[in-house]
C-alpha positions in Angstrom: 20.7 -33.1 -16.7 23.1 -36.1 -17.7 24.0 -38.4 -15.1 27.8 -38.3 -14.2 30.2 -41.2 -15.4 31.8 -43.1 -12.8 35.3 -42.5 -12.2 35.1 -38.7 -13.0 35.1 -36.0 -10.8 32.4 -33.2 -11.1 33.9 -30.0 -12.4 33.9 -26.9 -10.4 32.8 -23.5 -12.1 35.0 -20.8 -11.6 33.6 -17.8 -10.0 33.3 -14.6 -12.6 36.1 -12.1 -12.0 35.4 -8.6 -12.8 38.2 -7.8 -15.6 40.1 -4.6 -15.8 38.9 -2.1 -18.3 40.8 -2.5 -21.6 43.3 -0.4 -22.8 41.1 1.1 -25.5 38.5 2.3 -22.9 41.4 3.9 -20.7 43.1 5.7 -23.7 43.5 9.2 -24.3 40.5 11.2 -25.3 40.4 11.5 -29.4 41.6 15.2 -30.3 38.8 17.8 -30.7 37.3 17.0 -34.1 39.2 14.4 -35.4 39.7 13.1 -38.7 36.5 14.4 -39.9 37.2 17.9 -39.2 40.8 17.5 -40.9 38.7 16.3 -43.7 36.4 19.3 -43.9 39.3 21.7 -43.2 41.1 20.2 -46.5 37.9 20.5 -48.2 37.3 24.1 -47.5 40.7 25.2 -48.9 40.4 27.1 -52.0 42.4 24.1 -53.8 40.3 21.7 -52.3 41.3 17.9 -51.7 41.8 14.9 -53.8 40.7 11.8 -52.8 44.4 10.5 -52.5 45.3 13.5 -50.3 42.3 13.0 -47.9 43.8 9.2 -47.5 47.1 10.2 -46.9 46.0 12.7 -44.1 43.7 10.4 -42.5 45.1 7.1 -43.5 41.9 5.6 -44.3 41.3 3.4 -47.3 39.6 5.0 -50.3 35.9 3.8 -49.9 36.2 5.2 -46.2 37.1 8.7 -47.5 34.7 8.5 -50.0 31.7 7.4 -47.6 32.8 10.8 -45.3 32.2 12.6 -48.4 28.9 11.3 -48.6 28.1 11.6 -44.9 29.1 15.4 -45.2 26.5 15.6 -47.7 24.0 14.3 -45.6 24.8 16.6 -42.8 24.2 19.5 -45.4 27.7 20.6 -46.6 27.4 21.1 -50.5 30.5 19.2 -51.5 31.3 19.8 -55.1 33.6 17.8 -57.2 35.7 19.2 -60.6 37.4 17.0 -62.9 41.1 18.2 -63.5 43.9 16.6 -65.5 45.2 15.3 -62.0 42.1 13.5 -61.0 39.0 14.8 -59.0 39.1 17.8 -56.6 36.4 17.7 -53.9 35.5 21.3 -52.3 33.3 22.1 -49.9 31.1 25.5 -51.6 28.6 26.0 -49.2 27.5 24.6 -45.7 23.8 25.0 -45.1 
């Protein structure tokens, strides 16, 4: 410990106060299913869903939408991609 300098008062440490919970911790719970459930619903349609439609419906960036498609594949969903003149369309063909 350093010796105190002459002419300086010692600093008192404030007692730790318990902070109230943050607004995120007390916010309204997520809707059942959430955004991932919405994506699954879109992919189950006969017409499927394009990446742009998923981005628009969820508010995610394109890389996040592609990550969800990858995650669904890891969970056992069979996500197929069809190339159309308008771009790629993704569909769930079978859930294992």
